[in-house]
C-alpha positions as CSV (number, residue, x, y, z in Angstrom):
1,M,55.7,5.9,-52.6
2,S,55.5,8.6,-49.4
3,G,56.4,12.4,-49.0
4,S,59.4,11.5,-46.7
5,G,60.7,8.2,-49.4
6,F,60.6,10.8,-52.0
7,A,62.5,13.1,-50.2
8,I,65.1,10.9,-49.1
9,A,65.4,9.6,-52.7
10,I,66.3,13.2,-53.9
11,A,68.5,14.2,-51.7
12,A,70.5,11.1,-52.4
13,V,70.3,11.9,-55.9
14,V,71.7,15.5,-54.9
15,L,74.6,13.8,-52.9
16,L,75.6,11.6,-55.6
17,V,75.8,14.4,-58.2
18,A,77.7,16.6,-55.6
19,V,80.3,13.7,-55.3
20,A,80.8,12.9,-58.4
21,G,81.4,16.4,-59.9
22,G,83.7,16.4,-56.8
23,F,85.7,13.5,-57.9
24,A,85.7,15.2,-61.5
25,L,87.0,18.4,-60.3
26,V,89.6,16.6,-58.5
27,L,90.6,14.4,-61.4
28,A,90.6,17.2,-63.9
29,Q,93.1,18.9,-61.7
30,L,95.0,15.9,-61.3
31,R,95.7,15.5,-65.3
32,R,96.4,19.0,-65.8
33,P,100.1,20.3,-65.5
34,R,100.8,21.9,-62.5
35,Q,99.6,25.4,-62.5
36,D,100.2,28.5,-60.5
37,P,99.1,28.9,-56.7
38,M,95.8,30.5,-57.3
39,A,94.7,27.3,-59.3
40,Q,95.6,24.9,-56.6
41,W,93.3,27.2,-54.0
42,Q,90.8,27.2,-56.2
43,A,90.8,23.3,-56.3
44,E,91.4,23.3,-52.8
45,Q,88.4,25.5,-52.3
46,I,86.4,23.1,-54.7
47,A,87.3,20.2,-52.3
48,S,86.3,21.6,-49.6
49,L,82.9,22.8,-51.1
50,T,82.3,19.4,-52.0
51,S,82.6,17.8,-48.7
52,R,80.7,20.4,-47.4
53,L,78.1,19.7,-49.8
54,Q,78.3,16.1,-49.2
55,A,78.0,16.9,-45.4
56,L,74.8,18.9,-46.2
57,A,73.5,16.3,-48.1
58,E,73.7,13.6,-44.9
59,S,72.5,16.2,-42.9
60,Q,69.7,16.8,-45.4
61,V,68.9,12.8,-45.3
62,S,69.4,12.6,-41.6
63,L,66.8,15.6,-41.2
64,Q,64.5,14.1,-44.0
65,N,64.7,10.8,-42.0
66,A,63.9,12.2,-38.8
67,I,60.9,14.5,-40.3
68,G,59.6,11.1,-42.0
69,Q,59.5,9.5,-38.8
70,R,57.7,12.4,-36.7
71,L,55.5,12.9,-39.6
72,D,54.4,9.0,-39.3
73,G,53.9,9.3,-35.8
74,V,51.9,12.3,-36.3
75,T,49.9,10.7,-38.9
76,Q,49.4,7.9,-36.5
77,R,48.8,9.9,-33.4
78,L,46.3,12.1,-35.8
79,G,44.5,8.5,-37.0
80,D,44.3,7.5,-33.4
81,G,42.6,10.8,-32.7
82,L,40.2,10.8,-35.7
83,S,38.9,7.0,-34.5
84,Q,38.6,8.1,-30.6
85,S,36.9,11.3,-32.2
86,A,34.6,9.1,-34.4
87,E,33.9,6.9,-31.7
88,K,32.5,9.8,-29.2
89,T,30.8,11.3,-31.8
90,A,29.1,8.2,-32.5
91,K,28.5,8.0,-28.8
92,S,27.2,11.5,-28.1
93,L,25.3,11.5,-31.4
94,G,23.5,7.8,-29.7
95,E,22.8,9.9,-26.9
96,I,21.7,13.1,-28.4
97,Q,19.0,10.9,-30.5
98,Q,17.8,9.1,-27.2
99,R,17.2,12.8,-25.7
100,L,15.3,13.6,-28.5
101,N,12.9,10.6,-28.6
102,V,12.5,11.7,-24.8
103,I,11.8,15.2,-26.0
104,D,9.8,14.0,-28.4
105,K,7.6,11.9,-25.9
106,A,7.6,15.1,-23.4
107,Q,6.2,17.0,-26.1
108,E,3.7,14.2,-27.2
109,N,2.4,14.6,-23.3
110,I,2.6,18.5,-23.1
111,T,0.7,18.8,-26.6
112,K,-2.0,16.3,-24.9
113,L,-1.8,18.4,-21.6
114,S,-2.5,21.0,-23.5
115,S,-5.6,20.0,-25.5
116,D,-7.0,18.5,-21.9
117,V,-6.5,22.0,-20.3
118,V,-8.4,23.3,-23.5
119,G,-10.9,20.9,-22.5
120,L,-11.2,21.6,-19.0
121,Q,-11.3,25.3,-19.9
122,D,-14.0,24.6,-22.3
123,I,-16.1,22.7,-19.2
124,L,-15.5,25.7,-17.1
125,S,-16.5,28.0,-19.1
126,N,-20.1,26.4,-19.6
127,K,-22.0,26.8,-16.0
128,Q,-23.6,23.7,-16.6
129,A,-20.8,21.7,-17.5
130,R,-19.0,23.3,-14.3
131,G,-21.7,22.3,-12.2
132,A,-21.2,18.8,-13.6
133,F,-17.6,18.9,-12.8
134,G,-18.0,20.0,-9.4
135,E,-20.9,16.7,-8.9
136,I,-18.5,14.2,-10.5
137,Q,-15.7,15.5,-7.9
138,L,-18.0,15.5,-5.3
139,N,-19.5,11.8,-6.1
140,D,-15.8,10.6,-6.5
141,L,-14.7,12.0,-3.0
142,V,-18.1,10.4,-1.8
143,S,-17.9,7.2,-3.2
144,A,-14.5,6.8,-2.4
145,T,-14.8,7.2,1.2
146,L,-18.4,5.9,2.9
147,P,-19.9,2.7,2.1
148,P,-22.7,2.7,-0.3
149,S,-25.6,2.8,2.3
150,A,-23.8,5.7,3.8
151,Y,-25.0,8.0,0.9
152,E,-27.5,9.1,-1.9
153,F,-26.9,11.2,-4.8
154,Q,-29.1,13.2,-6.5
155,A,-31.9,12.8,-3.6
156,T,-35.1,14.4,-3.5
157,L,-36.0,16.2,-0.2
158,S,-39.6,16.4,1.0
159,N,-39.5,20.1,0.0
160,G,-39.0,18.7,-3.5
161,K,-35.7,20.2,-3.7
162,R,-32.7,17.8,-5.2
163,A,-29.3,18.0,-3.3
164,D,-26.2,16.7,-5.2
165,C,-25.5,14.7,-2.5
166,L,-27.0,13.2,0.9
167,I,-24.8,12.0,3.5
168,L,-27.6,9.5,5.6
169,L,-26.4,10.2,9.1
170,P,-28.3,8.5,12.3
171,K,-30.7,11.6,14.3
172,P,-29.4,13.3,15.6
173,P,-28.4,15.0,13.7
174,G,-29.8,13.1,10.4
175,A,-29.1,13.7,7.0
176,I,-26.7,16.2,5.9
177,A,-27.2,17.8,2.2
178,V,-24.2,18.7,0.1
179,D,-24.1,20.5,-2.7
180,A,-21.5,21.5,-5.5
181,K,-21.1,25.0,-6.2
182,F,-18.4,27.1,-8.2
183,P,-18.2,30.8,-8.3
184,L,-15.8,30.9,-11.2
185,E,-16.7,33.9,-13.1
186,S,-16.6,36.1,-10.3
187,Y,-13.1,34.8,-9.0
188,R,-11.6,35.0,-12.3
189,A,-12.7,38.8,-12.2
190,L,-10.9,39.1,-8.8
191,L,-7.9,37.8,-9.8
192,A,-7.7,40.0,-13.6
193,A,-8.8,43.5,-11.2
194,E,-5.9,45.8,-10.7
195,R,-6.0,47.8,-7.2
196,G,-8.6,50.8,-7.1
197,E,-11.7,50.6,-8.2
198,D,-11.8,47.5,-10.1
199,R,-10.8,45.3,-7.3
200,K,-13.1,46.8,-5.0
201,L,-16.1,45.7,-7.3
202,A,-14.6,42.6,-8.0
203,E,-14.5,41.7,-4.4
204,R,-18.2,43.1,-4.0
205,A,-18.8,40.6,-6.5
206,F,-17.3,37.7,-5.7
207,R,-18.7,38.0,-2.1
208,T,-22.3,38.4,-3.4
209,D,-22.1,35.4,-5.7
210,V,-21.0,33.5,-2.6
211,L,-23.2,34.8,-0.2
212,K,-26.1,34.0,-2.7
213,H,-25.0,30.2,-3.0
214,V,-24.8,29.9,0.9
215,A,-28.3,31.9,1.1
216,D,-29.8,29.3,-1.4
217,I,-28.3,26.3,0.2
218,A,-29.7,27.4,3.6
219,E,-33.3,27.9,1.9
220,R,-33.2,24.3,-0.2
221,Y,-31.3,21.8,1.5
222,I,-31.9,22.3,5.3
223,V,-35.2,21.4,6.1
224,A,-36.7,20.7,9.4
225,G,-37.5,16.9,10.4
226,D,-36.2,15.8,7.2
227,T,-32.4,16.8,7.2
228,A,-29.9,18.2,10.0
229,D,-30.0,21.8,10.7
230,S,-27.0,22.5,8.8
231,A,-25.7,21.6,5.3
232,L,-22.3,21.7,3.4
233,M,-21.4,23.8,0.1
234,F,-18.6,22.1,-1.8
235,L,-16.1,24.4,-3.6
236,P,-14.4,22.0,-6.3
237,S,-11.4,24.4,-6.0
238,E,-8.9,24.6,-3.1
239,A,-7.9,28.1,-4.4
240,V,-11.1,29.4,-4.4
241,Y,-11.4,28.2,-1.0
242,A,-8.1,29.6,0.0
243,E,-9.2,33.2,-1.0
244,L,-12.4,32.8,0.7
245,H,-10.5,32.4,4.2
246,A,-7.6,34.4,3.1
247,N,-9.4,38.0,2.7
248,F,-13.2,37.1,3.0
249,R,-13.5,36.1,6.2
250,E,-16.7,38.1,7.2
251,V,-18.7,35.6,4.0
252,V,-17.2,32.7,6.0
253,E,-18.6,33.9,9.4
254,R,-22.0,34.6,7.6
255,S,-22.0,30.9,6.1
256,F,-21.6,29.8,9.8
257,Q,-24.3,31.9,10.9
258,A,-26.5,30.5,8.4
259,K,-25.2,27.1,9.3
260,V,-24.0,26.2,5.7
261,W,-20.3,24.7,6.0
262,I,-17.8,25.5,3.0
263,V,-15.5,22.8,1.9
264,S,-13.0,22.2,-0.3
265,P,-11.8,18.8,-1.7
266,T,-9.5,18.5,1.0
267,T,-11.8,19.6,3.7
268,M,-14.6,17.6,2.3
269,M,-11.9,14.2,2.4
270,A,-11.4,15.0,6.3
271,T,-15.1,15.7,6.9
272,L,-15.9,12.4,5.3
273,N,-13.2,10.0,7.7
274,T,-15.3,11.8,10.2
275,V,-18.6,10.8,9.1
276,R,-17.2,7.4,8.6
277,A,-15.8,7.2,12.0
278,I,-19.2,8.2,13.5
279,L,-21.2,5.6,11.1
280,R,-18.9,3.2,12.5
281,D,-20.0,4.4,16.1
282,V,-23.3,4.3,15.6
283,R,-23.5,0.6,13.9
284,M,-21.2,-0.8,17.1
285,R,-24.0,1.1,19.6
286,E,-27.0,-0.5,17.3
287,Q,-25.1,-3.9,18.0
288,A,-24.4,-3.8,21.4
289,G,-27.8,-4.8,22.4
290,L,-27.6,-7.9,20.4
291,I,-23.9,-8.4,21.3
292,Q,-25.2,-8.5,25.6
293,K,-27.9,-10.9,24.5
294,E,-25.7,-13.3,22.7
295,V,-23.4,-12.9,25.5
296,A,-25.9,-13.9,28.2
297,V,-27.2,-16.9,25.9
298,L,-23.5,-17.6,26.0
299,M,-23.1,-17.5,29.7
300,K,-26.1,-19.7,30.0
301,D,-24.6,-22.4,28.0
302,V,-21.5,-22.4,29.5
303,R,-23.4,-22.7,32.8
304,R,-24.9,-25.6,31.2
305,L,-22.0,-27.2,30.3
306,D,-20.4,-26.5,33.8
307,A,-23.2,-28.1,35.2
308,R,-23.1,-31.1,32.4
309,V,-19.0,-31.3,33.2
310,D,-20.1,-31.9,37.2
311,N,-22.3,-34.6,36.3
312,L,-19.8,-36.7,33.9
313,Q,-17.3,-36.1,36.8
314,K,-19.8,-37.8,39.1
315,H,-20.3,-40.3,37.1
316,F,-16.8,-41.2,36.6
317,H,-16.5,-40.6,40.5
318,Q,-19.1,-43.3,40.7
319,A,-17.7,-45.7,37.9
320,T,-14.3,-45.7,39.5
321,R,-16.1,-46.9,43.2
322,D,-18.2,-49.1,41.1
323,V,-15.0,-50.9,39.5
324,D,-13.1,-50.8,43.1
325,E,-16.0,-52.9,44.2
326,I,-16.0,-55.0,41.8
327,V,-12.5,-55.7,42.2
328,I,-12.8,-55.8,45.8
329,S,-15.6,-58.6,45.2
330,S,-13.5,-60.6,42.6
331,K,-11.0,-60.5,45.2
332,K,-12.8,-62.2,47.6
333,I,-14.0,-64.8,45.0
334,A,-10.7,-65.7,44.2
335,G,-10.1,-66.0,47.8
336,R,-13.1,-68.1,48.2
337,A,-12.2,-70.2,45.6
338,D,-8.3,-70.7,46.9
339,K,-10.0,-72.0,50.0
340,I,-12.3,-74.1,48.5
341,E,-9.4,-75.8,46.6
342,E,-7.6,-76.4,49.7
343,L,-10.4,-78.2,51.2
344,E,-10.7,-80.4,48.1
345,L,-6.7,-81.3,48.7
346,E,-6.9,-81.9,52.3
347,E,-9.8,-84.4,51.5
348,E,-8.0,-85.9,48.9
349,Q,-4.9,-86.7,51.1
350,R,-6.9,-88.0,53.9
351,L,-8.6,-90.5,51.7
352,R,-4.7,-91.7,50.7
353,L,-4.0,-92.2,54.3
354,V,-7.4,-94.7,55.2
355,P,-6.5,-98.3,54.0
356,E,-9.5,-100.5,52.6
357,P,-11.8,-102.6,55.1
358,G,-10.9,-105.6,53.7
359,K,-6.8,-105.1,53.4
360,A,-7.1,-103.9,57.6
361,A,-8.5,-107.4,58.2
362,E,-5.7,-109.1,56.2
363,G,-3.4,-107.2,58.6
């Protein structure tokens, strides 16, 4: 039994008890002999109290019914709300689980990236490995832009020096040597230095390091009669290249004077595209003579074809004339045959009209 039903039952019992008590008092008053007015007043009060108790009991029952209905409605709404809350909670938990899965994957990628960064730092901390890193990047750029016949890696020059890459251009200008350099230690020291004396020392060290690389390239990879009169210094870092052009303009100018062009991955790509255009133009010029020769032969063939077409046209005209003459001859022959046939018919008719000699005598 629910709480509302139990309260209604209690109210009903109270009402019955009150009604029964009231009737008992009324009956007792009626059975007794007539008493004084006080007793009668008490009886009336008791009857009034009984009716009030009855009304109160009825109000209690109505109140209990209303409370029960409201409790039922609240219970139903609470149940619906709990059900919707459970569904929303389950949906939210599912979305949270999906997001946690995405976060787990991102964490795995971050962990892998961290290991890759650590590996890259290990590579860059070793000079030999750092040089290999720059060479690999240079090789990727060159092999992705130029045809295989236009470059050579680890090419040995006539002076015995080996260039990281040799771009094979026709003379002039000739082959251009490319050497990969990465002044990482001095650049890191420059970044870590504060303003003041430490900054000046770091700038001096960085300047000295880059100019040494420029001098080495100019001495080793610019060989008269073997290479062009200039060479390329490849910096596999856009940050180092930007630092040079932003704050060390005198170093860049001295590299220009030494005919050593400093390039980054981006400017190297632009340079290689220019080289590819030059190679295409050179090939076109090399093929120009052959193209002209083939065009001349083609023109001869065209003239020969024109002559043969003229001859064939003459043959067609002659054949047409011959056919016309044959037709004329055929018409003449046909006309003569007609005349011969007419002469034969006339002779037959004449013979039919002349009588035989014996018959003429008899007549």
